[in-house]
N, C-alpha and C positions, 0 to 999 in steps of 0.2 A: 375211522370215522369213513375218512377217503377211501380207504383201502376194501371198506366191507361194501360202497357204495359202488366201489369198480366192479367188484364181483358179481352184484345185483345186475350193473348194466350188461355184465360181459355173459353171465347166465341166461339172460333174456334173449339175447339173441343168438342163444348157442346152445336151447335146450335139447333139442332133439342129440345134436352131436355127444353133450353131457351124459344122457340115459344109457347110451350106446356104449360109453365108458365106463358106465358104473354096470352094465350087465358083463362086459367082461372081467372087471375088478371080483365079482359075484364066485366067482371061479375059484377065486383064492384063497388060502385057508386061515389069512390072517384076519384075526377077530378085529384087530383096531382097526386097520383098512376096512374092515366094512360098517364098521359105526360111524366111520368119518362119512362115509359114500352114502349112507344114511341121512346125516347132519348136510349134507349138500344136496341132497335132493329135496332134503325142507327146502333149503333156502332157495331153491330154483322156484318149487312151487308155489313159494306164499308170495304173492302179486304185491304185499306191503313195501314200500320202499322205505329204509329207515333213513331217519332225519333228525338233526338237532335244532331243538327251538330255543327263543328267547323270548321271555313271557314278558311284555310292553308293559314297562311304569315310566309316570312322569318323573322328569328329573331337568338338571338347569344345565345350560353348555353357554359358551363364552363364542361367539360370534367373531371370529379372527380370521385378520391376513398377513400373510409373510410378503416380506420385502427384503432384497439383498442392496446391501452396502459397502461402506467403510468407515472407520472412527477420522474423527478431523476435532482439531485443538481450535480454541481460539486463539492461542496466541501459537503460532508456528510457523517460522522464518529459516529460509537457509541464506545465512549470511554471506555475500558476494564481496568481491575486493571493488572497491572504490579507486585505487592507485595502485598501480603494478610495483612487485619487489620482492623481494624474497625474502621467506621467511626466516626469522632470526631465532624467535622464542616464540614456546606454547605452555600456558599455562595448566591445560585441562585436558581431561579425555573423554572417551566416550562415556555417558553414564553419570556423568560428575552435575551436580548442581550446583549452579550458579548465580549471583545475585543482579539484578539490574545493574549494568555498567562495569562489573565486573572485566576484567582483564582476559581476554580469552587469548589471544598472541600477537605478537609485534613482526611489523616487517622491518628491514633494515632502513633505516630512515636519515642517514648519512646526506645524503644529494639535495634532500628535503629541507632539512637545517641549514645548507647553505644558501640553499634559495632563499630562504626567508631573511637570512643575514641580508642577501643583495637588495633584497627590496626592499628592506628598512630601511638601507642606505640610498634608495633611488626617494625613500618617504619624506627623509629629511631634506635630500635636494630641492622636491618639488614643495616643501614646507617654507622653504627658505627664500625659494622664488615667489613665493606665494606673497610674503611677507613683503619682499621689495617691488611687486606689483602691488599692493595694497599701499604701500607708500609712494610709488607714481602716481597713481590712482588721487590721490590728496594731492600732493605736490605739483604736478605734473602742471595741469591747469593754471592752478596759482603761483605759476615761473613762468607759465609761457601768457599768461595776462600782464604779471608786473613786466617781463620783458616787452610786450607790445606798448605799453605804457613808458615804459622808458626811452622804446622809440619814437614815440611819437613827440615826449616831451625834448628828446634829444633833438628832434628835428625843427621843432619850434624852438630851439635856444640857438640852434644853428641859424636859422632866417634872422633869427634877432639880432645874432651876431652882427651877419652878413646886412641888414640892414643899417647897424649902427656902424658898422666902419665904412658903409657908400654913404648912407645919410645923417648918422647919427642918429641914436634912441629916441622915439617917440615917449610919451608918458604911457601912452597904448600898449607898447611894446616895453616898456618895462615891466608894466604890471602883468603881462606876459610870462616875460622872465623869472620874474619871482614867483609867478603861478607855477612855471615851470620847474624851479629849485624846489618849491615846496614840494610838489609831488615825486621828484625824485629822493626828495630827504625821506618822505613815507617809504617811496621804494625800497630805498636803504635798509629803512627799518623791517620790513617785509623779510626782504631777503639775509640781512641776521638774525630774523627768529628761524627762518628755515634753516638755516647752515647749524643753527645751537640745537633747534630739533634734531637733526642729522649726527652731530656730536654726540647726543644724548642717544639714539637708536645704535649708534658704531660703539658706544663702551658696551652697551646692553647685550651686542653680538646680534641684533636684528637685522643688518646691514653690513655690504662688504666694506674694504677700504675704497674700492673703487668708487661705489656709489657717494661717499664721504667727499672724495677727490670731487665728485661732478657739482655736489651742491657746493663746497667752497668755490668752484671757478665760475659758479654763476654769482654769486655772492659777490664776488672780484667784479663782475662784467658790471653789476648793479653801481658798485661802488665808483667804478669808472665813468658810469655815468652821470655820477653825483657829482665827481670830482670837473666833470667838465661843465654842466648845467652850473656850477659856483663860479668857476671859472669865467663863463660868459658874464653873467652879473657883476663880477666883477668889474671885467672889461667896460661892460655899460657905464658901470659907475667912473672909469677913468681914463678913456679912449682907446685907441690902435692904431699901432705903427702901421708901413707897408707890408712888413712882412707879418705883420699881425693879419691883413687882408688874405694873402694868400694862405696863411692858417686857416682863417676862418671860411674860405671858397673849399676847403679840402674838408673839413669840418662839414658841411654843409651836405657834400656829396657823398660824405660818410653817412650822414644820417640819415640820407635819403634810402639809402642803399638799406641802410641797417631796419628802416620800418619795413621797407620790402620782404626782407627777412624777416621779420617777426611778425607780419601777419601772416607768411607763409608759414610757419612753425604754429602759428594759435589754429590754424585751419588742421593740424593734425592731433589737435585734442582728442578725438576719438580713437586714435591708436591708445592712449594711456588704457580707454574702458576694452579696448579687444586684446590689450598685452594681461590685464587682470581677470580676464573672461578665460584664458589660453591658461594662466597659472592655474587656477582653481580647477579647469578640466584635469590639468595635469597632475594636479595632489589627489581630485581624487580617483583617477585614474592610478595611481600607486597606491593610494590605501586600500583601493578593492581589489589591486594586485596582490598586497601583503594578505588580508582576508583570504583568498585563493591559496596563498601558498602556507599560511598557517594551518587552514582548514585540512591541504593537502597532508600535512604534517601530521594534524589530529590523527588523518584516516589510515596510516600506518599502525596504529592502535585499535584493533580491534575489540571491540565492547560485545557484553550480552545488551538488545535492546529492552530485554525484560527480565526479570527473574523464571528460570525454570531449568531444564537438563537440558545435557548435549546430548542429541538422538543420533549424531553422526562423528563419527571420526575426525578431526580436523586433519589439516593436508600437514605434511611432516614436514621438519625443520629442512632449508635449504632448497624448498618447491619454490620454483619461479612463478610469480601470482601477476596473472594480467585483469584489468577491471573486467568483472561480471562473473568472474570462474567463481564458483561455491567455495566455499573456504570449510563452514559446519554449518549444524543446525542446532536451533534450541526450539524446543516444546516448552510450554507450560499445560500440563495437566490438572488446571483446578477447574478448568471447565471444558468439559469432553463433548464431543456431539456423535452421533452416527447419520450420515447423511449419504442418502440412496434417491437414485431418480426412479420412476414408476411410471406405468400407464396413467392415461388420463381417467379410466374408467376405475381404478383403484385410486388415485389421489380425491377424487369426486368424494369416497366415503370415507376421508380420513376427515379428523376436526382436531386443530391445537387444542391440548391438553389429553387425548387418548392413551393411556397407558401402554405401554411395551416391552418387552423382555428380548436383551440380545444375546443371541449366543455366536462368540467368537468362532470363524474358523479353523484358524490353527492354534486356539488358546483351551487346553483342556481343563478350563473352569465353570465354575457357577455361572448364569446369564447375569448380562449387567440391567438393573431395569433404570426405566425412564420415562419420558412421557414427549409428545409432540410438540416443535417449539414453532415452528415455523413450516409452512405450507405455498409452495411458488408455483401458481398454476400458470404456464407457460402456454403461450401460441403459436407452438414452433408446429407445423404441419408437415414436416417431416419425419421426425423418431416421434412426435406426439407424446416426451417424456415430460415430469414436471419431477423438481425438486422437493422431497420431504426432508426435513429434521428432526432428529429428535435428542433432546439433552439429558445426556446421563446422570441420574442423580450423584450426588458428589462423593455422598458414603458409599455409594455402590463403587464408583471409580477408584477410590482411594484404597479400596480392598483389592484393587489391582495393579499392582506396581511395573508390571510391565506391557501393558498399555503405550500402544505406539499408534501416533498417526498414522493411515493405512492399511492398520489392519482391519480384514473384510469378514463378514458375517451376513449370519440373516439376523431379521428384527422381527417378532408375532405381535402384532396391534391388535389389542383387542376395542373390538369394533362397537360391541355392545354384550351385556348379559340376557341371555333368554331365557325364562325361570317355565317350571312345568309343561315342558315339552318332549314329544317321543321319540327318541334316537333309533337309530338303527347302522349296524355295519355297512358301508359303502358297497360293499361286495356282496352283500345281499339285495340288493337293488337292480332289478333289471330294465335297462333299457331299450325299448322298441320303438323306432324311429323319435320322436320329439316326447313319446311318453315315459311314464314310467311306474312300475309294478314290482312287488313285493308277494308272495308267498305265503299265507298264512295257515298253519293247521287248526283245524275245525272237528273233531267228531271223527278224527281219523283220516281227514280228507284233505287233501291240499285245494285253497282257496285263494285263484291270481282276484290283487285288489290295486286297482290306479290308485296310484299318490303324488303328493306335490311336495318336491322335497323344499327344506330351508335352508336354515342356517348350517355350516361345517365348522367340525375343528373337530382337528389332525386326521383321522379315519373314519369317522362317524356324521352321519348327516340327519337332520331331522327330516321326519316323515309327517305330512300332513293328508289324512284321511283312512286312520286308523284309530282304536279306541286304544286306551288302557286297558291291560289283562288280555290282549289279543295275543295269540302264538304267533310269534314272527318266524318262517323257517330261515336259518343262517347258515346250516349246510345242508347238503341234498336239495337245495332250492332249484340247482339245473337241473336237475333228475326228476321232476314232476311237473305235471301241467296241472292245469285247473280240473279239478274231481279226482286227480290220483289217489289211492289209498296208499296212509302213510304210517310209520310206526316211529315212537318216539323214542330215540335211543338216549338225548340226552337233554336234560330240560336247565337253561342257565336263566339268569335276572340281569338286571342292568350293570 
């Protein structure tokens, strides 16, 4: 058809030259050439332009838009190393299906196991120190209070002895000495109880032998104070000799000095609390270090974070891995999406729930079906792109086992279904400036008609401004003008 139209156009422009050629040819005796010359002359003399028409009939089309993007999976993770080490075992290969927590590969863990054992011993040491600090926090203030009371009692006794030696005891002094003896007796009982408690803890392994010896030494000190108070009381009852006077003076000096020491010791009771806080902090730090060491050991075993397929070949045995280095990739294709970035003008036309057909670029397979599940209208004034997510129907994805995140393709989204409209091939529409025209055939003439364009589908477009049953010129429309004589060579339907 196009060749005939080209001949017609050529003949119109070169009619004179063609007639001259025919005259020359008429002198030949070839009858077939003469017949062809007559036909050519008929074509030249015929002013009707041959055209192909389409009889317009109402039909239904889908208003669609195409977007480009790539597949994505809801669960798609590249596993990276958390600790350094050399790969010593691999249990999977690319394409294998793995369940959640399945072992994928392991790193050499000898150094990490040694670290765990070292930190465990540190925890045990910190625990023992903590128990001792707790014991000291209880017994320490009690012991210093007892020591202070004994020192005061001893001073009272020493003064009473001295008064008795020099002046003889008074009844009031006797009472004080008796009270001091009673206080020393109670202090001795308290020291005995503390010593017994320490012996029991030592048997249980809660304190060291050194701690037991310290508790025993404190008990013996209190007992000596008791013995001194008892001796003083006995001296008050029986009187003293000259050498006894010197001994009492010495005891008085020692008692005064002992009271100073006891007061100073009592003022340091807060150290027991500080030591307990330090022991608790050391124990907490040790247990935290153990957790870190155990976590590092666990990280030498790389496991699947969820069920899926191994979508990247793991690194090979012997490879030295550093933290952050990719090891392999696990992908779950139960939920597959098609993600695309589109201009704002297109994004505004889309709605959640609209149906879509996805044709992957590198897959010679039937399209995937899905629907829009999310539209993110961003205020990015630079690129002015907006993200669109299409959820692929599970049945559609399950029939395509070779799908991988990152596969690119084109999605055709149905914006609306348009019914009872007149459509025309896009190449039958003529644009002049901002207006659109089509050429119609009526009674053997071409009629130029202005139209408005509507919905598009593939290479067809809705035209508004014409009527059903009109003869739309679809071929030859560029060789005619308004009012040209035309001849229908072929008639088409929708």
